C-alpha positions in Angstrom: -27.2 10.9 34.3 -23.4 11.3 34.6 -22.0 14.7 35.3 -18.5 16.0 34.3 -16.3 18.7 36.0 -16.8 20.9 32.9 -20.6 20.9 33.4 -20.1 21.8 37.0 -17.7 24.7 36.3 -20.0 26.1 33.6 -23.0 26.1 36.0 -21.0 27.6 38.8 -19.9 30.5 36.6 -23.4 31.1 35.4 -24.9 30.9 38.8 -22.3 33.2 40.3 -22.7 35.8 37.6 -26.5 35.6 37.9 -26.0 36.6 41.6 -23.7 39.5 40.6 -20.5 38.0 41.9 -17.1 38.1 40.3 -15.8 34.6 39.5 -12.1 33.6 40.0 -10.8 30.2 39.1 -7.8 28.8 41.0 -8.0 31.4 43.7 -4.9 31.3 45.8 -5.2 31.4 49.6 -2.4 31.5 52.2 -2.6 28.6 54.6 -1.4 28.9 58.2 2.1 27.7 57.4 2.6 30.7 55.2 4.9 28.7 52.8 2.4 26.6 51.0 -0.1 28.3 48.7 -3.2 26.4 47.8 -5.7 27.2 45.1 -9.4 26.9 45.6 -11.0 25.6 42.4 -13.4 28.4 42.0 -14.7 31.3 44.1 -17.4 33.8 44.0 -16.1 37.2 45.3 -16.9 40.8 45.8 -14.0 43.3 45.3 -13.1 45.2 48.4 -13.1 49.0 47.9 -10.8 50.1 49.3 -8.4 47.2 49.6 -7.5 45.9 53.1 -3.7 45.8 53.1 -3.6 44.2 56.6 -5.1 41.0 55.1 -2.6 38.5 53.5 -2.3 38.3 49.7 -5.6 38.0 47.8 -7.7 38.4 50.9 -6.8 42.2 50.9 -8.5 42.7 47.5 -11.5 40.3 47.7 -14.2 39.2 50.0 -14.9 35.5 49.3 -18.5 34.8 49.3 -18.5 31.2 48.2 -15.6 28.7 47.7 -16.0 25.6 45.5 -13.9 22.5 45.1 -14.8 20.2 42.3 -13.6 16.6 42.7 -14.2 13.3 41.1 -15.4 10.1 42.7 -11.8 8.9 42.7 -10.5 11.6 45.0 -8.7 10.4 48.1 -10.4 11.0 51.4 -7.5 13.1 52.7 -8.5 15.7 50.1 -11.5 16.6 52.1 -9.3 17.4 55.1 -7.5 19.9 52.9 -10.8 21.4 51.6 -12.0 21.8 55.2 -8.7 23.4 56.2 -9.0 25.9 53.3 -12.6 26.8 54.1 -11.5 27.3 57.7 -8.6 29.5 56.6 -11.0 31.7 54.6 -13.4 32.0 57.5 -10.6 32.8 60.0 -9.1 35.5 57.8 -12.3 37.1 56.7 -14.5 36.4 59.8 -17.1 34.9 57.5 -17.7 32.7 54.4 -21.1 32.3 52.8 -20.5 28.7 51.8 -17.8 26.1 51.2 -19.0 23.5 48.8 -17.3 20.4 47.4 -19.1 19.1 44.3 -18.5 15.5 43.2 -18.5 14.7 39.5 -19.1 11.1 38.4 -17.9 11.2 34.8 -14.5 12.0 33.3 -14.3 11.1 29.6 -10.8 12.8 29.6 -9.4 10.5 32.3 -8.1 7.0 31.5 -9.2 4.2 33.8 -12.1 6.2 35.2 -14.1 4.2 37.8 -17.1 2.9 35.9 -18.7 0.6 38.5 -21.9 2.5 39.4 -22.4 0.7 42.7 -18.8 1.4 43.7 -19.3 5.1 42.8 -22.6 5.4 44.8 -20.9 3.9 47.8 -18.0 6.3 47.6 -20.4 9.3 47.4 -22.2 8.1 50.5 -18.9 7.8 52.3 -17.9 11.3 51.2 -21.2 12.7 52.5 -20.7 10.7 55.7 -17.4 12.4 56.0 -19.2 15.8 55.8 -21.4 14.7 58.6 -18.5 13.5 60.8 -16.7 16.8 60.3 -19.7 18.9 61.1 -20.6 16.9 64.2 -17.0 17.0 65.5 -16.9 20.7 65.2 -14.1 20.6 62.6 -15.6 23.4 60.5 -15.6 26.7 62.4 -18.8 27.2 64.3 -21.2 28.8 61.8 -19.2 27.8 58.7 -21.6 26.5 56.0 -19.8 23.5 54.4 -21.3 20.8 52.2 -20.4 17.9 50.0 -22.9 17.8 47.0 -23.5 15.1 44.4 -22.8 16.7 41.0 -26.2 15.4 39.7 -28.0 17.3 42.5 -26.0 20.4 41.6 -26.7 20.3 37.9 -30.5 19.7 38.6 -30.6 22.7 41.0 -31.3 20.6 44.1 -28.4 22.4 45.7 -30.1 25.8 45.7 -31.1 25.3 49.4 -27.5 25.5 50.3 -27.1 28.9 48.7 -30.1 30.6 50.4 -27.9 32.2 53.1 -25.7 34.0 50.6 -28.3 36.8 50.4 -27.3 37.8 53.9 -23.6 38.1 53.3 
């Protein structure tokens, strides 16, 4: 069954609130070059009390527990490099991140010329997940960083829950 980005956002918000986290869309982080802000699609956070003024921008007010990027099957491969860099930035500033997850949707009724060839889409998803494996094996994510690329259908059907198990220890 096709899954849209709106279905994924809805479930992420519901699951985050169910776990007691605050939810922030388009959470801005400060990459290493300090001139180019990047927004993570959605984060689950806990407010820091008191704030930590030594941390840059939003990191001083929130502990990011989970960071989520939601992408369509038409996303260029280079986008995953950006996501991994963002997950690493969060980890490096905070010293931890429960999970960084990129969730892939396969239906976009609001987009013209959406890829509709199912075989083509399945092959792209496999290549995206192979990219996750290549990054993990090359040590690209910081040691101990929990990063995944998840099929939107698995996410909607709760097959992704295994990835969230370690959040209880954050």
